[in-house]
Kinemage of the C-alpha trace (Angstrom):
@kinemage 1
@onewidth
@group {chain A} dominant
@subgroup {mainchain}
@vectorlist {calphas} color= white
{ca unk a 1} P 155.381 -30.567 52.593
{ca unk a 2} L 155.724 -33.451 50.610
{ca unk a 3} L 155.375 -33.445 46.595
{ca unk a 4} L 151.354 -34.643 47.173
{ca unk a 5} L 150.513 -31.807 49.599
{ca unk a 6} L 152.501 -29.638 47.577
{ca unk a 7} L 150.316 -29.765 44.126
{ca unk a 8} L 147.069 -29.794 46.110
{ca unk a 9} L 148.277 -26.373 47.585
{ca unk a 10} L 149.205 -25.703 44.721
{ca unk a 11} L 146.247 -26.237 42.826
{ca unk a 12} L 144.050 -24.750 45.267
{ca unk a 13} L 146.144 -21.321 44.614
{ca unk a 14} L 145.326 -21.934 40.907
{ca unk a 15} L 141.632 -21.827 41.405
{ca unk a 16} L 142.394 -17.905 42.126
{ca unk a 17} L 145.042 -17.001 39.812
{ca unk a 18} L 143.560 -14.375 38.502
{ca unk a 19} L 143.835 -12.834 41.871
{ca unk a 20} L 146.984 -13.806 43.101
{ca unk a 21} L 150.178 -11.670 43.655
{ca unk a 22} L 153.151 -13.134 43.407
{ca unk a 23} L 156.284 -11.097 44.579
{ca unk a 24} L 159.577 -12.128 44.285
{ca unk a 25} L 163.133 -10.119 46.175
{ca unk a 26} L 165.460 -12.380 43.553
{ca unk a 27} L 168.149 -10.735 45.659
{ca unk a 28} L 166.814 -12.472 49.322
{ca unk a 29} L 166.071 -15.658 46.956
{ca unk a 30} L 169.599 -16.015 45.045
{ca unk a 31} L 171.192 -15.938 48.942
{ca unk a 32} L 169.194 -18.952 49.894
{ca unk a 33} L 171.848 -20.987 48.205
{ca unk a 34} L 174.192 -20.560 50.979
{ca unk a 35} L 171.895 -22.413 53.289
{ca unk a 36} L 170.072 -24.725 50.455
{ca unk a 37} L 173.410 -26.299 48.479
{ca unk a 38} L 171.573 -25.924 45.101
{ca unk a 39} L 170.336 -22.834 42.911
{ca unk a 40} L 167.244 -21.274 42.587
{ca unk a 41} L 166.436 -21.513 38.461
{ca unk a 42} L 164.990 -18.199 37.265
{ca unk a 43} L 163.031 -20.429 34.247
{ca unk a 44} L 162.024 -23.017 37.364
{ca unk a 45} L 160.605 -20.536 39.351
{ca unk a 46} L 158.692 -18.490 35.844
{ca unk a 47} L 156.966 -22.134 35.473
{ca unk a 48} L 155.778 -22.342 39.334
{ca unk a 49} L 154.374 -19.079 39.225
{ca unk a 50} L 152.709 -19.440 36.374
{ca unk a 51} L 150.696 -22.431 37.903
{ca unk a 52} L 149.601 -19.799 40.337
{ca unk a 53} L 149.240 -16.181 38.661
{ca unk a 54} L 148.695 -16.803 34.998
{ca unk a 55} L 146.472 -13.597 35.435
{ca unk a 56} L 148.252 -10.326 34.051
{ca unk a 57} L 151.737 -10.068 33.427
{ca unk a 58} L 151.641 -6.919 36.947
{ca unk a 59} L 150.668 -9.477 39.273
{ca unk a 60} L 154.222 -11.955 38.644
{ca unk a 61} L 156.380 -8.980 40.096
{ca unk a 62} L 160.773 -9.554 39.648
{ca unk a 63} L 162.405 -7.639 41.695
{ca unk a 64} L 166.278 -7.011 41.269
{ca unk a 65} L 169.075 -4.571 40.918
{ca unk a 66} L 170.317 -2.624 38.043
{ca unk a 67} L 174.185 -3.572 37.883
{ca unk a 68} L 176.438 -1.381 35.980
{ca unk a 69} L 179.666 -1.312 38.061
{ca unk a 70} L 181.504 0.610 40.314
{ca unk a 71} L 181.710 4.114 37.801
{ca unk a 72} L 178.799 6.178 38.160
{ca unk a 73} L 178.605 7.310 34.292
{ca unk a 74} L 178.784 3.550 32.511
{ca unk a 75} L 175.626 2.693 30.703
{ca unk a 76} L 176.783 -1.328 30.681
{ca unk a 77} L 175.075 -3.880 32.517
{ca unk a 78} L 177.257 -6.241 34.424
{ca unk a 79} L 177.325 -9.511 32.704
{ca unk a 80} L 175.264 -11.437 35.977
{ca unk a 81} L 173.106 -8.610 35.489
{ca unk a 82} L 172.299 -8.646 32.195
{ca unk a 83} L 171.666 -12.481 32.741
{ca unk a 84} L 169.484 -12.329 35.620
{ca unk a 85} L 167.038 -9.592 33.828
{ca unk a 86} L 167.262 -11.736 30.716
{ca unk a 87} L 165.913 -14.444 32.352
{ca unk a 88} L 163.461 -13.078 34.597
{ca unk a 89} L 162.107 -11.295 30.650
{ca unk a 90} L 162.211 -14.578 29.563
{ca unk a 91} L 160.396 -16.234 32.130
{ca unk a 92} L 157.086 -13.946 32.242
{ca unk a 93} L 158.115 -11.811 35.106
{ca unk a 94} L 157.325 -8.176 35.259
{ca unk a 95} L 160.569 -6.845 36.431
{ca unk a 96} L 161.239 -3.838 38.573
{ca unk a 97} L 163.949 -2.450 39.075
{ca unk a 98} L 166.992 0.678 39.911
{ca unk a 99} L 170.572 1.019 39.410
{ca unk a 100} L 172.556 -0.574 42.138
{ca unk a 101} L 174.484 1.932 44.287
{ca unk a 102} L 178.484 1.495 45.004
{ca unk a 103} L 179.558 2.947 48.365
{ca unk a 104} L 183.075 3.529 49.164
{ca unk a 105} L 184.389 1.280 51.914
{ca unk a 106} L 187.690 0.787 52.801
{ca unk a 107} L 187.024 -2.384 55.422
{ca unk a 108} L 186.478 -4.664 51.222
{ca unk a 109} L 189.139 -5.803 49.328
{ca unk a 110} L 187.039 -4.498 46.930
{ca unk a 111} L 187.006 -1.463 48.399
{ca unk a 112} L 183.378 -1.038 48.088
{ca unk a 113} L 180.068 -2.562 49.017
{ca unk a 114} L 177.192 -2.419 46.660
{ca unk a 115} L 173.484 -1.862 47.619
{ca unk a 116} L 170.223 -2.157 46.103
{ca unk a 117} L 167.272 -2.467 48.257
{ca unk a 118} L 163.793 -2.719 46.840
{ca unk a 119} L 162.020 -3.589 49.782
{ca unk a 120} L 159.919 0.022 49.287
{ca unk a 121} L 158.804 -0.407 46.124
{ca unk a 122} L 157.629 -3.868 47.099
{ca unk a 123} L 155.211 -2.084 49.778
{ca unk a 124} L 154.435 -0.024 47.842
{ca unk a 125} L 153.049 -2.045 44.981
{ca unk a 126} L 151.552 -3.949 46.791
{ca unk a 127} L 149.469 -1.765 48.663
{ca unk a 128} L 148.837 0.113 44.781
{ca unk a 129} L 147.545 -3.174 43.461
{ca unk a 130} L 144.773 -3.749 46.139
{ca unk a 131} L 142.383 -4.094 44.169
{ca unk a 132} L 143.999 -6.462 41.634
{ca unk a 133} L 144.490 -9.357 43.913
{ca unk a 134} L 143.164 -11.492 46.770
{ca unk a 135} L 145.661 -13.030 47.811
{ca unk a 136} L 149.820 -12.809 48.182
{ca unk a 137} L 152.021 -15.092 47.583
{ca unk a 138} L 155.697 -13.391 48.711
{ca unk a 139} L 159.561 -14.988 48.138
{ca unk a 140} L 161.355 -13.614 50.239
{ca unk a 141} L 162.700 -14.090 54.076
{ca unk a 142} L 163.157 -10.473 54.728
{ca unk a 143} L 161.606 -9.635 57.975
{ca unk a 144} L 161.327 -5.623 57.130
{ca unk a 145} L 158.010 -6.996 54.864
{ca unk a 146} L 156.621 -7.549 58.075
{ca unk a 147} L 154.956 -4.627 58.784
{ca unk a 148} L 153.260 -4.448 54.829
{ca unk a 149} L 152.080 -7.690 55.274
{ca unk a 150} L 150.500 -6.445 58.608
{ca unk a 151} L 148.770 -3.858 56.282
{ca unk a 152} L 147.575 -5.248 53.912
{ca unk a 153} L 146.229 -7.809 55.717
{ca unk a 154} L 144.455 -5.923 58.295
{ca unk a 155} L 143.205 -2.906 55.988
{ca unk a 156} L 142.396 -5.020 52.850
{ca unk a 157} L 141.861 -8.493 54.338
{ca unk a 158} L 144.304 -10.371 52.200
{ca unk a 159} L 145.539 -13.619 52.313
{ca unk a 160} L 149.537 -13.904 52.768
{ca unk a 161} L 152.320 -16.729 52.187
{ca unk a 162} L 155.646 -16.500 52.423
{ca unk a 163} L 158.259 -18.010 50.682
{ca unk a 164} L 161.363 -18.777 51.984
{ca unk a 165} L 164.695 -21.008 53.353
{ca unk a 166} L 164.175 -22.125 57.080
{ca unk a 167} L 167.473 -20.431 57.771
{ca unk a 168} L 166.539 -17.043 55.800
{ca unk a 169} L 163.083 -16.194 56.983
{ca unk a 170} L 163.418 -13.421 59.439
{ca unk a 171} L 161.642 -13.519 62.907
{ca unk a 172} L 159.235 -10.606 62.174
{ca unk a 173} L 157.159 -12.890 59.649
{ca unk a 174} L 157.391 -16.483 62.241
{ca unk a 175} L 155.689 -13.329 64.831
{ca unk a 176} L 153.135 -12.700 61.915
{ca unk a 177} L 152.440 -16.060 61.411
{ca unk a 178} L 151.667 -16.034 64.824
{ca unk a 179} L 149.549 -13.556 65.118
{ca unk a 180} L 147.059 -14.919 62.147
{ca unk a 181} L 148.852 -11.537 59.262
{ca unk a 182} L 150.331 -14.426 57.683
{ca unk a 183} L 148.452 -17.249 56.306
{ca unk a 184} L 151.454 -20.092 56.459
{ca unk a 185} L 155.191 -19.963 55.361
{ca unk a 186} L 156.392 -22.261 52.681
{ca unk a 187} L 160.324 -23.667 52.799
{ca unk a 188} L 162.048 -24.059 49.566
{ca unk a 189} L 163.635 -27.093 50.705
{ca unk a 190} L 159.918 -28.910 50.537
{ca unk a 191} L 160.084 -27.434 46.873
{ca unk a 192} L 163.821 -28.438 45.214
{ca unk a 193} L 162.190 -31.135 42.586
{ca unk a 194} L 160.615 -28.017 41.028
{ca unk a 195} L 163.075 -25.342 42.221
{ca unk a 196} L 166.403 -26.133 41.629
{ca unk a 197} L 168.142 -25.031 38.505
{ca unk a 198} L 169.979 -28.316 37.804
{ca unk a 199} L 166.432 -30.099 38.186
{ca unk a 200} L 164.405 -30.904 34.741
{ca unk a 201} L 160.837 -29.454 33.690
């Protein structure tokens, strides 16, 4: 997509902004920088999302773990986690979170791996909010989400767009587009002028 096509696409979505839900798997989005070479800014993301989903706040959903560090009894968020959640809050998102788990693993330098998968929460919310939206825009390339995309499309006739980076879109989602389950897959690379953290507004 070139900038003119993007503007036309966003303007079309804006006409149904009261009936669009946006689901952002930010842990997935954050990993895009490995291939993009730039970072998706949360404020930039909020500006883009408000253009296409300016209805109720709960239709602009931001999924990201609460990281209290490896100590189970810690009640203080890590600085990074605090920053992400604060930026998401100020950018107008409904935040969905749960505590990050630290799992001992001697194969890692730190002695543990951290994990916080919110796929189930995203899937449940897409089903639970079915009466409140007609179109879903999902910022994630995680192929596991193809299952719920198929479900809400086939049972509830929802229109679905996937937003990912070119090297971060699962085969299951590509197959779902081929089958007509997903209407289109959009690529972050085309939206750099809107999403790059270092770009102005």
